[in-house]
C-alpha positions in Angstrom: -1.9 203.5 -163.5 0.2 203.1 -166.6 1.5 199.5 -167.2 4.9 198.8 -168.7 5.0 197.6 -172.3 7.9 195.6 -173.6 9.5 198.4 -175.5 13.0 197.6 -176.4 14.4 200.6 -178.2 17.2 202.2 -176.2 19.6 204.2 -178.3 22.2 201.4 -178.3 19.7 198.7 -179.2 18.1 200.9 -181.8 21.3 201.2 -183.7 21.9 197.5 -183.6 18.3 196.9 -184.8 19.0 199.1 -187.8 22.0 196.9 -188.6 19.7 193.9 -188.3 17.2 195.5 -190.6 19.9 196.1 -193.2 20.9 192.5 -192.9 17.3 191.4 -193.3 16.8 193.6 -196.3 19.9 192.2 -198.0 18.9 188.7 -197.4 15.4 189.4 -198.7 12.6 186.9 -198.6 14.8 184.1 -197.3 15.3 185.9 -194.0 11.6 185.7 -193.2 10.7 182.5 -194.9 13.5 180.3 -193.5 11.6 179.8 -190.2 8.3 178.9 -191.8 7.3 175.4 -190.6 6.7 172.5 -192.9 3.0 171.6 -192.7 3.6 168.4 -194.7 6.2 165.7 -193.9 7.5 163.9 -190.9 9.6 164.5 -187.8 10.8 162.5 -184.9 9.9 163.3 -181.3 11.9 161.5 -178.5 9.8 159.2 -176.3 6.9 159.2 -178.8 5.3 155.7 -178.6 3.4 155.7 -181.9 2.7 157.8 -185.0 0.8 161.0 -184.5 -1.0 162.8 -187.3 -1.5 166.6 -187.6 -4.1 167.6 -190.1 -4.4 171.3 -191.0 -7.1 173.1 -192.9 -6.9 176.1 -195.3 -6.3 178.4 -192.3 -3.5 176.2 -190.9 -5.6 175.2 -187.9 -4.3 171.8 -186.7 -6.2 168.8 -185.5 -3.9 166.3 -183.8 -4.6 162.5 -183.5 -2.6 160.2 -181.2 -3.0 157.0 -179.2 -1.9 158.3 -175.8 -2.3 161.5 -173.9 1.5 162.0 -173.6 1.9 161.6 -177.4 -0.9 164.0 -177.9 0.7 166.7 -175.8 4.2 166.1 -177.3 2.7 166.8 -180.7 0.8 169.8 -179.5 4.0 171.2 -178.1 5.9 170.7 -181.3 3.1 172.3 -183.3 2.9 175.3 -180.9 6.7 175.7 -181.3 6.5 175.5 -185.1 4.1 178.4 -185.2 4.6 180.4 -182.1 8.0 179.7 -180.4 9.0 183.4 -180.2 5.7 184.1 -178.4 6.4 181.2 -176.1 9.9 182.2 -175.4 8.9 185.8 -174.6 6.2 184.6 -172.3 8.5 182.5 -170.3 11.0 185.3 -170.0 8.2 187.5 -168.8 7.0 185.1 -166.2 10.5 184.2 -164.9 11.7 187.9 -164.8 14.3 187.4 -167.5 13.3 190.0 -170.1 16.6 191.9 -169.6 18.4 188.9 -171.0 16.7 189.5 -174.3 16.3 193.3 -174.4 18.7 194.9 -172.0 18.6 197.4 -169.2 15.2 198.8 -170.2 13.6 195.7 -168.8 15.3 195.4 -165.4 12.5 197.1 -163.5 10.0 194.7 -165.0 12.2 191.8 -164.2 12.6 193.0 -160.6 8.9 193.3 -160.2 8.2 189.8 -161.5 11.1 188.3 -159.4 9.7 190.1 -156.3 6.3 188.4 -156.8 8.1 185.2 -157.6 5.9 183.8 -160.4 8.4 181.2 -161.4 9.1 180.3 -157.7 5.4 179.7 -157.2 5.3 177.6 -160.3 8.2 175.5 -159.1 6.3 174.9 -155.8 3.2 173.9 -157.7 4.9 171.2 -159.8 5.0 168.6 -157.0 1.4 169.5 -156.0 -0.3 168.6 -159.3 -1.3 165.0 -160.0 1.2 162.5 -161.3 -0.7 162.3 -164.6 -0.6 166.1 -165.0 3.1 166.0 -164.4 3.5 163.4 -167.1 1.5 165.7 -169.5 3.7 168.7 -168.7 6.9 166.5 -169.2 5.5 165.3 -172.5 4.8 168.9 -173.6 8.4 169.8 -172.8 9.6 166.8 -174.8 7.7 168.2 -177.8 9.0 171.7 -177.6 12.6 170.5 -177.1 12.3 168.1 -180.1 11.5 171.2 -182.2 14.3 173.2 -180.6 16.8 170.4 -181.3 16.1 170.7 -185.0 16.3 174.5 -185.3 18.6 177.2 -184.4 19.5 180.8 -185.2 17.2 182.4 -187.8 15.4 179.0 -188.3 13.7 179.8 -185.0 12.1 182.9 -186.3 12.8 186.3 -187.7 13.0 187.7 -184.2 16.0 185.6 -183.5 17.8 187.0 -186.5 17.3 190.5 -185.1 17.9 189.4 -181.5 21.3 188.0 -182.4 22.4 191.4 -183.9 21.0 193.4 -181.0 23.1 191.6 -178.3 20.2 189.6 -176.8 20.3 186.0 -175.9 19.4 184.3 -179.1 20.1 180.7 -178.0 16.9 179.5 -176.2 17.2 177.3 -173.1 15.4 173.9 -173.2 11.8 174.0 -172.3 10.7 172.9 -168.8 7.3 172.2 -167.2 7.9 175.2 -165.0 8.0 177.4 -168.1 4.4 176.2 -168.9 3.1 176.5 -165.3 4.4 180.0 -164.9 2.2 181.3 -167.6 -0.8 180.7 -165.4 0.6 183.3 -163.0 0.7 185.9 -165.8 -2.9 185.1 -166.6 -3.9 185.4 -162.9 -2.1 188.7 -162.6 -3.9 190.6 -165.3 -7.3 189.0 -164.3 -6.8 189.5 -160.6 -9.7 191.9 -159.8 -10.0 195.3 -158.3 -6.5 196.3 -157.0 -6.5 199.4 -159.2 -9.9 200.5 -158.0 -8.7 200.0 -154.4 -5.7 202.2 -154.9 -7.7 204.8 -156.9 -10.4 205.1 -154.2 -7.8 205.7 -151.5 -5.9 208.3 -153.5 -9.0 210.2 -154.4 -10.2 210.1 -150.7 -7.0 212.0 -149.9 -8.1 214.8 -152.2 -11.9 214.9 -152.1 -14.6 214.4 -149.5 -15.6 210.7 -149.2 -19.1 211.4 -150.4 -17.7 212.8 -153.7 -15.4 209.8 -154.1 -18.4 207.5 -153.6 -20.2 209.3 -156.5 -17.5 207.9 -158.7 -18.2 204.3 -157.7 -21.9 203.9 -158.3 -23.8 200.6 -158.1 -24.6 198.5 -161.1 -26.7 199.8 -163.9 -30.4 199.8 -163.3 -32.0 196.5 -164.5 -28.7 194.6 -164.6 -29.6 190.9 -164.3 -27.2 188.9 -162.0 -25.7 185.8 -163.4 -27.4 183.7 -160.7 -30.7 184.8 -159.1 -31.0 184.7 -155.3 -33.3 181.7 -155.3 -30.6 179.7 -157.2 -28.1 180.1 -154.3 -30.5 179.7 -151.3 -29.3 176.2 -150.5 -25.7 177.3 -150.5 -25.7 180.0 -147.9 -23.4 179.0 -145.1 -24.6 180.8 -141.9 -21.3 180.0 -140.0 -19.0 181.9 -142.4 -17.7 185.3 -141.3 -18.2 187.8 -144.1 -16.7 191.3 -144.4 -18.3 194.1 -142.4 -18.9 196.2 -145.5 -17.3 199.4 -144.2 -14.3 201.1 -145.7 -11.0 200.9 -143.8 -9.8 204.5 -143.4 -6.2 205.2 -144.3 -3.8 206.7 -141.8 -2.8 210.3 -142.0 -0.3 211.0 -144.7 -0.6 207.5 -146.3 -1.2 209.0 -149.8 2.4 209.0 -150.7 2.8 205.4 -149.7 -0.1 204.4 -151.9 1.1 206.5 -154.8 4.5 204.9 -154.5 3.1 201.4 -154.3 1.0 202.1 -157.4 4.1 203.3 -159.2 5.8 199.9 -158.4 2.7 198.0 -159.7 3.2 200.0 -162.9 6.4 198.0 -163.6 4.3 194.8 -164.1 4.3 193.6 -167.7 1.1 193.7 -169.8 0.1 190.2 -170.9 -3.7 189.9 -171.2 -4.5 193.6 -170.9 -5.7 196.1 -168.3 -8.6 198.4 -167.6 -12.3 198.2 -167.1 -12.8 196.5 -170.5 -10.8 193.4 -169.7 -13.6 191.0 -169.2 -15.6 188.9 -171.7 -19.0 187.8 -172.8 -20.3 184.3 -172.5 -23.7 182.8 -172.5 -25.6 179.6 -172.9 -29.1 179.1 -174.3 -31.2 176.0 -173.5 -32.4 173.7 -176.3 -36.0 174.8 -175.8 -35.0 178.1 -177.5 -32.8 176.8 -180.3 -33.2 175.6 -183.8 -31.4 172.3 -183.1 -33.2 171.6 -179.9 -29.9 171.4 -178.1 -28.0 174.2 -176.2 -25.9 176.8 -177.8 -22.9 178.4 -176.1 -21.1 181.6 -177.1 -17.9 183.1 -175.8 -15.7 186.1 -176.7 -13.0 187.1 -174.2 -12.0 190.8 -174.3 -8.3 191.1 -173.9 -5.4 193.3 -175.1 -4.9 193.0 -178.9 -1.6 191.8 -180.1 0.3 190.2 -183.0 0.1 187.2 -182.9 -3.1 186.6 -181.0 -3.2 185.5 -177.3 -5.0 182.3 -178.4 -4.0 179.3 -180.6 -6.8 177.2 -182.1 -6.3 173.4 -182.0 -8.1 170.1 -181.9 -6.7 167.3 -179.6 -8.1 163.8 -180.4 -7.3 160.4 -178.9 -8.0 157.9 -181.7 -9.7 155.6 -179.3 -11.3 157.7 -176.5 -11.4 155.8 -173.2 -9.8 155.6 -169.8 -6.3 155.2 -171.2 -6.7 158.1 -173.6 -9.6 160.3 -172.5 -9.1 163.5 -174.6 -11.2 164.5 -177.6 -11.4 168.3 -177.5 -11.2 171.3 -179.7 -10.8 174.9 -178.8 -8.5 177.7 -177.9 -5.1 177.0 -176.3 -2.2 179.0 -175.1 1.1 178.5 -176.9 3.3 177.2 -174.2 0.7 175.3 -172.2 -0.7 171.8 -173.0 -4.5 171.2 -173.4 -7.4 173.5 -174.4 -8.4 176.4 -172.2 -11.8 177.3 -173.8 -13.7 174.9 -176.1 -15.7 171.7 -176.2 -15.2 168.0 -176.1 -17.6 165.2 -177.3 -19.9 165.8 -174.3 -19.6 169.3 -172.9 -18.7 172.9 -173.9 -17.5 175.7 -171.7 -16.6 179.3 -171.8 -14.9 181.8 -169.5 -15.5 185.4 -168.5 -13.6 187.2 -165.7 -15.3 186.9 -162.3 -13.0 189.6 -161.0 -13.2 188.9 -157.3 -11.1 190.8 -154.8 -8.2 188.5 -154.3 -5.5 191.1 -153.4 -4.8 193.2 -150.4 -2.0 195.8 -149.8 -0.6 195.8 -146.3 1.5 198.7 -144.9 4.3 197.0 -142.8 6.7 198.5 -140.2 10.2 197.3 -141.1 13.5 197.9 -139.3 17.0 198.1 -140.7 17.9 194.7 -139.2 15.4 193.1 -141.6 12.7 192.5 -139.1 9.1 193.7 -139.2 6.4 194.2 -136.6 3.8 191.6 -135.8 1.7 192.9 -132.8 4.3 193.9 -130.2 7.0 191.6 -131.6 9.7 192.1 -134.3 10.1 189.0 -136.5 12.6 188.3 -139.3 11.6 189.1 -142.9 12.0 186.4 -145.5 14.8 187.3 -147.9 16.4 186.0 -151.0 18.7 187.4 -153.6 17.9 187.4 -157.3 20.5 188.2 -160.1 19.1 189.7 -163.3 21.3 189.1 -166.3 21.3 192.1 -168.7 22.0 191.9 -172.4 24.8 194.4 -173.1 25.2 195.4 -169.5 26.2 194.3 -166.0 24.2 191.9 -164.0 21.8 193.5 -161.4 21.3 191.8 -158.0 18.2 192.6 -156.0 17.1 191.4 -152.5 13.5 190.3 -152.3 12.0 190.7 -148.9 8.7 189.4 -147.6 6.4 189.4 -144.7 3.7 187.0 -143.6 1.4 188.7 -146.0 3.6 188.4 -149.0 6.4 190.1 -150.9 7.4 193.7 -150.2 6.8 195.7 -153.3 8.3 199.0 -152.2 12.0 197.9 -152.1 12.5 198.4 -155.8 11.3 201.9 -156.3 13.1 205.1 -155.3 9.8 206.9 -154.8 9.1 204.8 -151.7 11.8 206.4 -149.5 9.2 208.4 -147.7 6.8 205.6 -147.0 7.4 205.8 -143.2 6.2 209.4 -143.0 3.4 208.7 -145.4 2.0 205.6 -143.6 2.5 206.2 -139.9 -0.2 204.9 -137.7 -3.1 202.8 -138.9 -6.8 202.9 -139.5 -7.5 202.0 -135.8 -4.7 204.1 -134.3 -5.0 207.5 -132.7 -2.3 209.9 -131.6 -1.8 208.2 -128.3 -1.6 204.7 -129.7 0.7 205.5 -132.6 3.7 203.1 -132.3 7.1 204.4 -131.4 8.9 201.1 -131.8 9.7 201.8 -135.5 12.6 204.1 -134.6 15.4 203.5 -137.0 13.1 201.7 -139.4 10.6 202.6 -142.2 7.3 201.6 -143.6 6.9 199.3 -146.6 4.1 197.9 -148.7 3.5 194.2 -149.0 1.1 192.3 -151.3 -1.2 189.5 -150.3 -2.5 187.7 -153.4 -4.1 184.3 -153.8 -2.0 183.4 -156.8 1.2 183.5 -154.7 0.0 180.4 -152.8 0.8 177.3 -154.8 -2.3 175.6 -156.2 -3.6 173.1 -158.7 -5.1 175.1 -161.6 -3.0 173.0 -164.0 -5.0 169.9 -163.0 -8.2 171.8 -163.7 -7.2 172.3 -167.4 -7.0 168.6 -168.0 -10.0 167.9 -165.9 -12.1 170.4 -167.9 -10.9 168.9 -171.2 -12.2 165.4 -170.2 -15.3 166.4 -168.3 -18.3 164.4 -169.4 -21.3 165.9 -167.5 -22.2 168.6 -165.0 -20.7 166.7 -162.0 -17.4 166.1 -163.6 -17.3 169.7 -164.9 -17.9 171.0 -161.4 -15.2 168.7 -160.1 -12.8 170.2 -162.6 -13.9 173.7 -161.6 -13.2 172.9 -158.0 -9.5 172.6 -158.9 -9.4 176.0 -160.6 -7.6 178.1 -158.0 -6.7 181.3 -159.9 -7.7 183.4 -161.7 -11.4 183.1 -160.6 -13.5 182.9 -163.7 -17.2 182.7 -164.5 -17.5 179.2 -166.1 -20.4 178.8 -168.5 -21.5 175.3 -169.3 -23.6 173.3 -171.8 -23.8 169.6 -172.7 -25.1 167.3 -175.4 -27.8 166.1 -173.0 -29.5 169.5 -173.0 -28.2 171.0 -169.8 -26.8 174.5 -169.3 -25.2 175.9 -166.2 -22.9 178.3 -164.4 -20.2 177.8 -161.8 -17.9 180.3 -160.0 -14.6 178.7 -159.0 -11.4 179.9 -157.4 -9.9 181.0 -154.1 -11.8 184.0 -152.9 -10.8 185.2 -149.5 -13.0 185.8 -146.5 -11.7 188.8 -144.4 -12.0 189.1 -140.7 -12.5 192.8 -141.0 -12.8 195.5 -143.6 -14.1 194.9 -147.1 -10.8 194.7 -149.0 -11.3 198.1 -150.7 -8.4 200.0 -149.0 -4.8 199.2 -147.9 -4.6 198.2 -144.2 -1.9 198.0 -141.5 -0.1 194.7 -141.4 1.0 194.7 -137.8 -2.3 194.8 -136.0 -3.7 191.4 -137.0 -7.2 192.9 -137.5 -7.4 192.7 -141.2 -6.4 189.1 -142.0 -7.9 186.5 -144.2 -9.9 183.9 -142.4 -9.6 181.4 -145.3 -11.5 181.1 -148.6 -15.1 180.7 -149.5 -15.6 176.9 -149.7 -16.3 175.7 -153.3 -19.7 174.3 -152.2 -20.7 177.9 -151.2 -19.7 179.6 -154.4 -22.5 180.6 -156.8 -23.7 177.9 -159.1 -26.8 177.1 -161.1 -27.9 174.2 -163.4 -30.8 174.7 -165.8 -32.2 178.0 -164.6 -35.9 178.4 -165.3 -35.4 181.1 -167.9 -33.3 178.8 -170.0 -30.5 181.4 -170.3 -27.2 181.9 -168.6 -25.6 185.3 -169.3 -22.2 186.3 -168.0 -20.5 189.6 -168.9 -18.6 190.5 -165.7 -21.7 191.8 -164.0 -22.6 191.0 -160.4 -22.8 187.3 -160.0 -25.7 187.2 -157.5 -28.3 189.5 -156.0 -28.2 191.1 -152.6 -29.3 187.9 -150.9 -25.9 186.2 -151.3 -24.2 186.6 -147.9 -20.6 186.6 -148.9 -18.5 189.3 -150.6 -17.0 188.4 -153.9 -15.9 191.9 -154.8 -17.1 195.5 -154.4 -16.2 196.3 -158.0 -18.1 194.2 -160.5 -18.7 195.6 -164.0 -21.8 197.8 -164.0 -23.5 195.4 -166.3 -24.3 197.3 -169.5 -23.1 194.4 -171.7 -24.9 191.8 -169.6 -28.2 193.8 -169.7 -27.9 194.2 -173.5 -27.2 190.5 -174.2 -30.0 189.5 -171.9 -32.3 191.9 -173.7 -31.4 190.6 -177.2 -31.7 187.0 -176.2 -35.0 187.6 -174.5 -36.3 189.5 -177.6 -35.1 186.6 -179.8 -36.8 184.0 -177.6 -40.1 186.0 -177.4 -40.1 186.4 -181.2 -40.9 182.7 -181.5 -38.1 182.1 -184.0 -35.6 179.5 -182.8 -32.1 180.7 -182.1 -29.1 179.5 -184.2 -25.4 180.2 -184.5 -26.2 183.1 -186.8 -28.3 184.9 -184.2 -25.5 184.2 -181.6 -22.9 185.8 -183.9 -25.1 188.8 -184.5 -25.4 189.4 -180.8 -21.7 189.2 -180.4 -21.4 192.0 -182.9 -24.0 194.3 -181.4 -22.7 197.8 -181.1 -25.5 199.6 -179.2 -24.0 202.1 -176.8 -25.7 202.3 -173.4 -24.0 205.7 -172.9 -26.1 207.0 -175.7 -29.3 206.0 -173.8 -28.0 208.1 -170.9 -26.6 211.2 -172.6 -28.3 211.5 -176.0 -31.7 212.8 -174.6 -29.8 215.7 -173.1 -27.8 216.4 -176.2 -30.9 216.4 -178.3 -32.3 219.2 -176.1 -29.4 221.5 -177.0 -29.8 224.1 -179.7 -28.1 223.0 -182.9 -27.1 226.3 -184.5 -27.0 226.7 -188.3 -23.7 226.0 -189.8 -20.5 224.7 -188.3 -21.3 224.1 -184.6 -24.6 222.6 -185.3 -23.3 220.0 -187.8 -22.4 217.4 -185.2 -25.6 217.8 -183.2 -27.7 217.4 -186.3 -26.0 214.0 -186.9 -27.5 212.8 -183.6 -31.1 213.6 -184.5 -31.8 210.3 -186.3 -29.0 208.2 -184.7 -30.0 204.9 -183.1 -27.1 204.7 -180.7 -25.1 202.0 -182.6 -21.3 202.5 -182.7 -20.9 201.2 -186.2 -17.5 201.6 -187.9 -18.9 203.7 -190.8 -21.1 205.9 -188.6 -20.5 209.7 -188.5 -22.9 210.1 -185.6 -21.0 207.5 -183.6 -17.7 209.3 -184.1 -19.2 212.6 -183.0 -20.9 211.1 -180.0 -17.6 209.5 -178.9 -15.9 212.9 -179.2 -18.6 214.5 -177.1 -18.3 211.8 -174.5 -14.5 212.2 -174.3 -14.7 216.0 -174.1 -17.5 215.7 -171.5 -15.1 213.5 -169.3 -12.4 216.1 -169.7 -14.5 219.2 -168.9 -16.3 217.6 -166.0 -13.6 215.7 -164.1 -10.0 216.8 -165.1 -10.1 219.8 -162.8 -11.2 217.7 -159.8 -9.0 214.6 -160.3 -5.3 214.0 -160.5 -4.1 213.1 -164.0 -3.4 209.5 -163.2 -7.1 209.1 -162.2 -8.7 210.9 -165.1 -11.7 208.8 -166.3 -11.3 206.2 -169.0 -15.0 206.8 -169.9 -15.9 203.1 -169.6 -19.0 201.5 -168.0 -18.5 202.9 -164.5 -18.5 206.4 -165.9 -21.8 205.7 -167.7 -23.4 205.4 -164.3 -21.5 208.3 -162.8 -22.8 210.5 -165.7 -26.3 209.1 -165.3 -26.5 210.5 -161.8 -24.8 213.8 -162.6 -27.1 214.5 -165.5 -29.9 214.4 -162.9 -28.1 216.9 -160.7 -27.4 219.9 -162.9 -25.8 221.9 -160.2 -23.5 219.2 -158.8 -20.0 220.5 -157.9 -18.4 218.2 -160.5 -19.9 220.4 -163.2 -18.1 223.5 -162.0 -14.7 224.2 -163.5 -12.6 225.0 -160.5 -10.1 226.9 -162.7 -12.6 229.4 -164.0 -13.1 232.7 -162.3 -16.4 234.6 -161.6 -18.6 231.8 -163.0 -20.0 228.6 -161.6 -20.5 226.1 -164.4 -23.6 223.9 -164.5 -24.6 220.8 -166.5 -26.1 222.7 -169.4 -23.0 225.0 -169.8 -20.7 222.0 -169.8 -22.8 220.0 -172.3 -22.7 223.0 -174.7 -18.9 223.3 -174.3 -18.5 219.5 -174.9 -20.6 219.6 -178.0 -18.6 222.5 -179.4 -15.2 221.1 -178.4 -16.1 217.8 -180.0 -16.9 219.5 -183.3 -13.5 221.2 -183.3 -11.8 218.0 -182.4 -13.5 216.0 -185.2 -12.6 218.8 -187.7 -9.0 218.4 -186.8 -9.2 214.6 -186.8 -11.3 213.9 -190.0 -12.1 217.2 -191.7 -14.8 219.9 -191.8 -17.4 217.8 -193.6 -19.3 216.1 -190.8 -21.0 213.7 -193.1 -17.6 212.1 -193.9 -16.7 211.3 -190.4 -16.3 207.6 -189.4 -16.1 206.0 -186.0 -13.9 203.2 -187.4 -11.2 205.5 -188.6 -11.1 207.3 -185.2 -11.3 204.0 -183.3 -8.7 201.9 -185.2 -7.2 198.7 -183.9 -3.5 198.2 -184.2 -2.1 194.7 -183.9 1.3 195.3 -182.3 3.9 192.6 -181.7 4.9 193.2 -178.1 8.7 193.2 -178.5 10.3 194.3 -181.8 6.9 195.7 -182.7 7.4 198.4 -180.0 11.0 199.2 -181.0 10.1 202.7 -182.2 11.9 202.0 -185.5 9.3 202.3 -188.3 10.8 199.7 -190.7 11.2 197.1 -187.9 7.7 197.7 -186.6 6.4 197.3 -190.2 7.9 193.8 -190.3 6.0 192.6 -187.2 2.9 194.8 -186.8 -0.4 194.8 -188.7 -3.2 197.4 -189.0 -4.8 199.7 -188.6 -8.1 197.8 -188.6 -11.2 200.0 -188.6 -13.6 198.6 -186.1 -17.0 199.5 -184.5 -18.1 198.9 -181.0 -16.5 200.3 -177.9 -16.1 200.0 -174.2 -19.0 198.5 -172.2 -20.6 197.5 -175.5 -21.3 193.9 -176.5 -18.8 194.3 -179.4 -16.3 195.3 -176.8 -13.5 197.2 -178.5 -12.5 199.4 -175.6 -10.8 202.7 -175.6 -9.5 205.1 -172.9 -11.0 208.5 -173.1 -8.0 210.0 -171.2 -5.6 208.8 -174.0 -7.6 209.0 -177.2 -9.9 206.8 -179.3 -7.6 203.9 -180.3 -8.8 200.4 -179.5 -6.9 199.0 -176.5 -8.8 195.8 -175.9 -11.1 193.7 -178.2 -12.8 190.4 -178.5 -9.7 188.2 -178.7 -11.7 185.5 -180.4 -15.3 184.5 -180.9 -16.7 181.0 -180.5 -20.2 179.5 -180.9 -20.7 175.9 -180.0 -23.8 174.0 -181.2 -24.3 171.0 -178.8 -26.8 169.5 -181.3 -24.3 169.3 -184.1 -20.7 170.0 -183.1 -19.7 170.3 -186.7 -22.0 173.3 -187.0 -20.0 175.2 -184.4 -18.1 178.3 -185.5 -15.0 180.1 -184.4 -12.6 182.9 -185.3 -9.3 184.2 -184.0 -8.1 187.8 -183.9 -5.1 187.1 -186.1 -4.2 183.6 -187.2 -2.3 180.5 -186.0 1.2 181.6 -187.2 3.6 183.8 -185.3 5.9 184.3 -188.3 5.7 187.6 -190.1 4.4 187.5 -193.6 3.3 183.8 -193.3 0.0 183.3 -195.0 -1.6 182.5 -191.6 0.0 185.4 -189.7 -3.1 187.6 -190.0 -5.4 185.7 -192.4 -8.3 185.6 -189.9 -8.2 189.3 -189.1 -10.3 190.5 -192.1 -12.9 187.8 -191.2 -12.9 188.9 -187.5 -13.3 192.5 -188.5 -16.3 191.8 -190.7 -18.0 189.6 -188.0 -17.4 186.4 -190.0 -16.5 183.0 -188.5 -14.9 179.8 -189.7 -16.2 176.2 -189.3 -15.1 174.8 -186.0 -14.7 171.3 -187.4 -15.1 168.3 -185.1 -15.8 164.9 -186.7 -12.9 163.1 -188.4 -14.9 163.1 -191.7 -15.3 166.8 -191.6 -11.6 167.4 -190.7 -10.4 165.0 -193.4 -12.7 166.6 -196.0 -11.1 170.1 -195.3 -7.5 168.8 -195.0 -4.9 170.9 -196.8 -1.8 169.5 -195.1 -0.9 166.3 -193.2 2.2 166.1 -191.0 3.3 162.9 -189.2 5.3 162.6 -186.0 7.1 159.3 -185.6 9.1 157.6 -182.8 12.9 157.7 -183.0 14.5 154.9 -184.9 15.8 152.2 -182.5 19.6 152.3 -181.9 22.0 149.5 -181.2 21.9 150.4 -177.5 18.1 150.0 -177.5 
């Protein structure tokens, strides 16, 4: 499924952007620099109660000191807006379904999708549910953003607003609200929601292939993959009274393929925020002090998300001057511009990291709907919920849509012309036969509704602040219990020497089926019986091995009685991290931050372990076609940026995917070549006559494994010659696998000079998909990096000032600012910056100091 990007270049907009470019060129440096924030000086923030200091280091990373939490978050908001308001404004337009106000008719479909799901509606419903103190913090954050907005307008807001004003978009931002902040949590939940794409793909493939051949494409985890939590660690948490899934697939009704394809097309209108694909995950691990140089735990984290300019993250320190019950925050880490607090980081007592748990938290229901806006529940017809949404369109007429919903959730299929034949496609149901097929749908049609945990209002916002002030394992788990969506693997370490793991979030328990296929909505057979209680979610404190490793692999072994998902990552990264940590421990040398950083940068490719022995058995002929194979003779399987062998191996792998699967699978389902396909290929290589090897388009020959391997090796040689020349010794994986840092709006305009203003790169990188240094690529599209470690962090609980961090880009969102991309070269080279903590360390590195002050009293005061 192809996801929508925020491309803005229609022909009309393109012409206006050119005019904007001319204006920018004529104004010169002033046009870009006028929005640069002052890092030294003072500013007033309404309702501030006392002075707040902002100390920035040589990379512009701010540490903020205040006397109250509200003042702290007011200042954080102002600082976010100084550096990243365009990013914040785009984010809230995404989550409220208002992109067309900025970029015109091209974004109406995306807005209609987001309005249909109702991200902002859910956020509005969540606001009264969160605690009174959290509401105060969100109000304070809005104060800070609006204080900055009150002092800036037009091009002072950023270069994007100069261009936006000339393209007809809305260049006068609305005041910031708490709902603008809360809505961003829905975007995060959407991209990290779990296995919906795998569910759709399995069903579509089952319509084309025998089920056993589909199952070949969804193998179990890689051999030797260590679960995050061993069975013995969850034995006391197995609830015998809970009803788990039956484990069997729910068959689709006859002709349902078109309905599913149409629903998938609608899902393709969703905006990309964090990234998509099998590489969107992360690495995080904790090592007990018994194995470390300091004698205290180490914690490492590097989330793998879609690269962009600027980065998804914003580094910050938030410090109450006197930490106590009245002002409990003393925390440093990675925040989201637009949201108060720190998402990943550490405070004075504990550190935490995230990876994506990826549980199955979505189900698609086929619903029977009549023209009178009723839908079937059992033998009854009940009213749909309906509401109208008006989408304002820059340079065009408003568009009004009607959002309809069932008891399971919003109907997705209303907004795509390709769903007109859903009725014929989805007739019947998994349990229906010809005699029981309903005839009450006369005059109606079939639609597709989405059930998703994030559409139920929750209290994840409370969890952020609770994590920030957690002081030990119990308060950390109490914070995790508030984390509704998205469900993440939480890795823990503290200054008292403890390490641990906790799975949080709403994970449904199904009354029937295993959630892997769409189901009929009217029967009542495939409902959610509730959620797995927090007390029964996997958790462990101080495991015997002294290691906690999470990299999206299965959380538990087979002994855990409840289903989290059927589609965990196969575990190649997890196995490699565990191997490297175990080897380091067994060497007898204590682990330190340097060893953690080296593991984060490991480029060993598990696909090479699987395929390379077979390639080395091929004849490497003298001359041209043997050049690539000879590169592999002494190759160690590392996907280093300067490696010719790595480049050739990747080309062989991509061509192997094409030759083996393209003739059997529809184009939308061509393999991306990631970790799941490592295991698919492992099994196929042991079955040299498997039908997948045969090219169904060839005549009078049945291809086998060895024929296809030779063809892949030859085709890869030809491809690399076209890509990088005839001399194989000069090939480089990094040039083939470059990372482009693209700004998601004007950076996708299609106008070279405009894109040059906002985008950076290419950056030549090593690594790859399902590799610890996880710079993923999609074999169906080429070799370009499409996700990457969005940051890297290593926390030393023995000396917090010895902790290290790096961001993919830099703190600034203003093109050509010195901190727009100053961390990128360091990130590329595997280097990190000091993650300063103590006031003495922060003061010693200070380059700038800014002071926020309360407003001057007026006569009316």
